[in-house]
Each structure stands twice: as C-alpha cells, then as structure tokens.
Biotite code that builds the C-alpha atoms (Angstrom):
import biotite.structure as struc

atoms = struc.array([
    struc.Atom([8.048, -13.364, -7.492], chain_id="A", res_id=1, res_name="MET", atom_name="CA", element="C"),
    struc.Atom([10.262, -14.341, -10.091], chain_id="A", res_id=2, res_name="ALA", atom_name="CA", element="C"),
    struc.Atom([12.874, -17.291, -9.639], chain_id="A", res_id=3, res_name="VAL", atom_name="CA", element="C"),
    struc.Atom([16.424, -16.613, -11.149], chain_id="A", res_id=4, res_name="VAL", atom_name="CA", element="C"),
    struc.Atom([18.949, -19.373, -10.755], chain_id="A", res_id=5, res_name="GLY", atom_name="CA", element="C"),
    struc.Atom([16.946, -21.017, -7.980], chain_id="A", res_id=6, res_name="GLY", atom_name="CA", element="C"),
    struc.Atom([16.634, -18.140, -5.651], chain_id="A", res_id=7, res_name="VAL", atom_name="CA", element="C"),
    struc.Atom([13.330, -16.632, -5.501], chain_id="A", res_id=8, res_name="ALA", atom_name="CA", element="C"),
    struc.Atom([13.367, -12.790, -5.656], chain_id="A", res_id=9, res_name="THR", atom_name="CA", element="C"),
    struc.Atom([10.592, -10.443, -4.841], chain_id="A", res_id=10, res_name="ILE", atom_name="CA", element="C"),
    struc.Atom([10.645, -7.241, -6.854], chain_id="A", res_id=11, res_name="ALA", atom_name="CA", element="C"),
    struc.Atom([9.475, -4.317, -4.593], chain_id="A", res_id=12, res_name="LEU", atom_name="CA", element="C"),
    struc.Atom([7.968, -1.344, -6.410], chain_id="A", res_id=13, res_name="ALA", atom_name="CA", element="C"),
    struc.Atom([9.853, 1.954, -5.698], chain_id="A", res_id=14, res_name="ALA", atom_name="CA", element="C"),
    struc.Atom([7.700, 4.568, -3.554], chain_id="A", res_id=15, res_name="PRO", atom_name="CA", element="C"),
    struc.Atom([5.853, 7.312, -5.839], chain_id="A", res_id=16, res_name="SER", atom_name="CA", element="C"),
    struc.Atom([7.760, 10.637, -6.520], chain_id="A", res_id=17, res_name="ALA", atom_name="CA", element="C"),
    struc.Atom([5.606, 12.597, -4.137], chain_id="A", res_id=18, res_name="ALA", atom_name="CA", element="C"),
    struc.Atom([5.635, 9.990, -1.340], chain_id="A", res_id=19, res_name="ASP", atom_name="CA", element="C"),
    struc.Atom([8.458, 11.242, 1.455], chain_id="A", res_id=20, res_name="PRO", atom_name="CA", element="C"),
    struc.Atom([8.241, 9.782, 4.888], chain_id="A", res_id=21, res_name="ASP", atom_name="CA", element="C"),
    struc.Atom([5.623, 12.027, 6.269], chain_id="A", res_id=22, res_name="ILE", atom_name="CA", element="C"),
    struc.Atom([5.598, 10.076, 9.617], chain_id="A", res_id=23, res_name="ASP", atom_name="CA", element="C"),
    struc.Atom([9.198, 10.692, 10.395], chain_id="A", res_id=24, res_name="SER", atom_name="CA", element="C"),
    struc.Atom([9.931, 14.497, 8.833], chain_id="A", res_id=25, res_name="GLU", atom_name="CA", element="C"),
    struc.Atom([8.852, 18.121, 9.767], chain_id="A", res_id=26, res_name="SER", atom_name="CA", element="C"),
    struc.Atom([6.371, 19.381, 7.540], chain_id="A", res_id=27, res_name="ALA", atom_name="CA", element="C"),
    struc.Atom([9.137, 21.933, 6.153], chain_id="A", res_id=28, res_name="ALA", atom_name="CA", element="C"),
    struc.Atom([11.827, 18.875, 5.412], chain_id="A", res_id=29, res_name="ALA", atom_name="CA", element="C"),
    struc.Atom([8.184, 17.060, 3.197], chain_id="A", res_id=30, res_name="VAL", atom_name="CA", element="C"),
    struc.Atom([7.797, 20.469, 1.568], chain_id="A", res_id=31, res_name="ILE", atom_name="CA", element="C"),
    struc.Atom([11.658, 21.143, 0.519], chain_id="A", res_id=32, res_name="ASP", atom_name="CA", element="C"),
    struc.Atom([11.748, 17.346, -0.648], chain_id="A", res_id=33, res_name="GLU", atom_name="CA", element="C"),
    struc.Atom([8.581, 18.064, -2.712], chain_id="A", res_id=34, res_name="LEU", atom_name="CA", element="C"),
    struc.Atom([9.863, 21.060, -4.206], chain_id="A", res_id=35, res_name="GLN", atom_name="CA", element="C"),
    struc.Atom([13.148, 19.506, -5.071], chain_id="A", res_id=36, res_name="GLU", atom_name="CA", element="C"),
    struc.Atom([11.048, 16.796, -7.095], chain_id="A", res_id=37, res_name="GLN", atom_name="CA", element="C"),
    struc.Atom([9.392, 19.863, -9.238], chain_id="A", res_id=38, res_name="GLY", atom_name="CA", element="C"),
    struc.Atom([6.128, 20.034, -7.547], chain_id="A", res_id=39, res_name="TYR", atom_name="CA", element="C"),
    struc.Atom([4.432, 23.268, -6.610], chain_id="A", res_id=40, res_name="SER", atom_name="CA", element="C"),
    struc.Atom([3.670, 22.732, -2.783], chain_id="A", res_id=41, res_name="VAL", atom_name="CA", element="C"),
    struc.Atom([0.290, 24.250, -1.660], chain_id="A", res_id=42, res_name="MET", atom_name="CA", element="C"),
    struc.Atom([0.041, 24.059, 2.043], chain_id="A", res_id=43, res_name="VAL", atom_name="CA", element="C"),
    struc.Atom([-3.443, 23.506, 3.717], chain_id="A", res_id=44, res_name="ASN", atom_name="CA", element="C"),
    struc.Atom([-3.865, 23.904, 7.635], chain_id="A", res_id=45, res_name="GLY", atom_name="CA", element="C"),
    struc.Atom([-0.628, 26.242, 8.416], chain_id="A", res_id=46, res_name="ALA", atom_name="CA", element="C"),
    struc.Atom([-2.085, 28.506, 10.992], chain_id="A", res_id=47, res_name="PRO", atom_name="CA", element="C"),
    struc.Atom([-3.245, 32.024, 9.649], chain_id="A", res_id=48, res_name="ALA", atom_name="CA", element="C"),
    struc.Atom([-1.458, 30.754, 6.489], chain_id="A", res_id=49, res_name="GLY", atom_name="CA", element="C"),
    struc.Atom([1.899, 31.244, 8.532], chain_id="A", res_id=50, res_name="ASP", atom_name="CA", element="C"),
    struc.Atom([4.234, 28.888, 6.992], chain_id="A", res_id=51, res_name="THR", atom_name="CA", element="C"),
    struc.Atom([7.308, 29.909, 8.807], chain_id="A", res_id=52, res_name="SER", atom_name="CA", element="C"),
    struc.Atom([6.414, 27.517, 11.690], chain_id="A", res_id=53, res_name="LEU", atom_name="CA", element="C"),
    struc.Atom([6.509, 24.272, 9.371], chain_id="A", res_id=54, res_name="LEU", atom_name="CA", element="C"),
    struc.Atom([9.663, 23.115, 11.281], chain_id="A", res_id=55, res_name="GLU", atom_name="CA", element="C"),
    struc.Atom([6.842, 22.336, 14.096], chain_id="A", res_id=56, res_name="THR", atom_name="CA", element="C"),
    struc.Atom([3.969, 21.049, 12.161], chain_id="A", res_id=57, res_name="CYS", atom_name="CA", element="C"),
    struc.Atom([3.721, 17.294, 10.630], chain_id="A", res_id=58, res_name="ARG", atom_name="CA", element="C"),
    struc.Atom([2.180, 16.691, 7.135], chain_id="A", res_id=59, res_name="VAL", atom_name="CA", element="C"),
    struc.Atom([-1.006, 14.468, 7.683], chain_id="A", res_id=60, res_name="THR", atom_name="CA", element="C"),
    struc.Atom([-1.520, 13.846, 3.819], chain_id="A", res_id=61, res_name="SER", atom_name="CA", element="C"),
    struc.Atom([-0.385, 14.640, 0.358], chain_id="A", res_id=62, res_name="ILE", atom_name="CA", element="C"),
    struc.Atom([-2.921, 15.170, -2.410], chain_id="A", res_id=63, res_name="HIS", atom_name="CA", element="C"),
    struc.Atom([-1.056, 14.678, -5.711], chain_id="A", res_id=64, res_name="ASN", atom_name="CA", element="C"),
    struc.Atom([-2.813, 15.164, -8.876], chain_id="A", res_id=65, res_name="PRO", atom_name="CA", element="C"),
    struc.Atom([-0.223, 13.841, -11.244], chain_id="A", res_id=66, res_name="GLY", atom_name="CA", element="C"),
    struc.Atom([3.394, 13.302, -11.808], chain_id="A", res_id=67, res_name="ASP", atom_name="CA", element="C"),
    struc.Atom([5.885, 16.394, -11.556], chain_id="A", res_id=68, res_name="PRO", atom_name="CA", element="C"),
    struc.Atom([6.510, 17.922, -15.319], chain_id="A", res_id=69, res_name="THR", atom_name="CA", element="C"),
    struc.Atom([9.789, 17.640, -16.822], chain_id="A", res_id=70, res_name="THR", atom_name="CA", element="C"),
    struc.Atom([9.528, 21.000, -18.363], chain_id="A", res_id=71, res_name="ASP", atom_name="CA", element="C"),
    struc.Atom([11.448, 23.373, -16.378], chain_id="A", res_id=72, res_name="PRO", atom_name="CA", element="C"),
    struc.Atom([9.312, 26.292, -16.873], chain_id="A", res_id=73, res_name="THR", atom_name="CA", element="C"),
    struc.Atom([6.240, 24.978, -15.352], chain_id="A", res_id=74, res_name="THR", atom_name="CA", element="C"),
    struc.Atom([5.289, 22.894, -11.942], chain_id="A", res_id=75, res_name="THR", atom_name="CA", element="C"),
    struc.Atom([2.939, 20.539, -11.218], chain_id="A", res_id=76, res_name="THR", atom_name="CA", element="C"),
    struc.Atom([0.999, 21.636, -7.772], chain_id="A", res_id=77, res_name="PRO", atom_name="CA", element="C"),
    struc.Atom([0.633, 19.115, -4.987], chain_id="A", res_id=78, res_name="VAL", atom_name="CA", element="C"),
    struc.Atom([-1.347, 19.889, -1.824], chain_id="A", res_id=79, res_name="TYR", atom_name="CA", element="C"),
    struc.Atom([0.072, 19.056, 1.441], chain_id="A", res_id=80, res_name="VAL", atom_name="CA", element="C"),
    struc.Atom([-2.252, 19.184, 4.663], chain_id="A", res_id=81, res_name="ASP", atom_name="CA", element="C"),
    struc.Atom([-0.320, 19.964, 7.936], chain_id="A", res_id=82, res_name="VAL", atom_name="CA", element="C"),
    struc.Atom([-1.095, 19.691, 11.695], chain_id="A", res_id=83, res_name="SER", atom_name="CA", element="C"),
    struc.Atom([0.650, 22.129, 13.654], chain_id="A", res_id=84, res_name="CYS", atom_name="CA", element="C"),
    struc.Atom([0.465, 22.732, 17.534], chain_id="A", res_id=85, res_name="PRO", atom_name="CA", element="C"),
    struc.Atom([-1.472, 25.691, 18.811], chain_id="A", res_id=86, res_name="ILE", atom_name="CA", element="C"),
    struc.Atom([0.780, 28.792, 19.459], chain_id="A", res_id=87, res_name="THR", atom_name="CA", element="C"),
    struc.Atom([-0.182, 31.803, 21.062], chain_id="A", res_id=88, res_name="ARG", atom_name="CA", element="C"),
])
C-alpha cells in the first residue's frame, strides 16, 4: 500500500497472461483466449480426444510451464484440463 497525496492506494497485480476466467467461460472460449496470447494449447479430458464438443465443456485447470514466447515462429505449450458432460 502506498500513500499518495494523503490518499492510500493499493496496487493490484495484473492477472497472469495464461489466466483466463475459467469459471464463466466455455472451454472453447478459454482455449481461444490462450491461443490469442501466443500459447499452443494441449487439451486433456476431451471425450475420445473430440475437441468439437468444447463449447459444452468447462476448464478445470490450466498448467502453464512458462510465459508465451515473443518469437512469432514458435509457441509456448500450455496444458488445459477440461470436464465435459457425458454424451452418447
């Protein structure tokens, strides 16, 4: 906390780059956001590897080994765990 001109202010840390709102967005939206940030997204938990159903899935956790690269020819991998409803 810092006092500036007699007024106390609190500096809040910006969220991590790979920290989208997993509680309110579909897995597809979270994955799109991560890809826009420069990550190569690996999905764990999609039924039979079928990522076409990600609109109905939710992200349960994101495993981020590092910051996205600034080199446009490479990407940094991030692993996303999803939970999907059972489909038949």
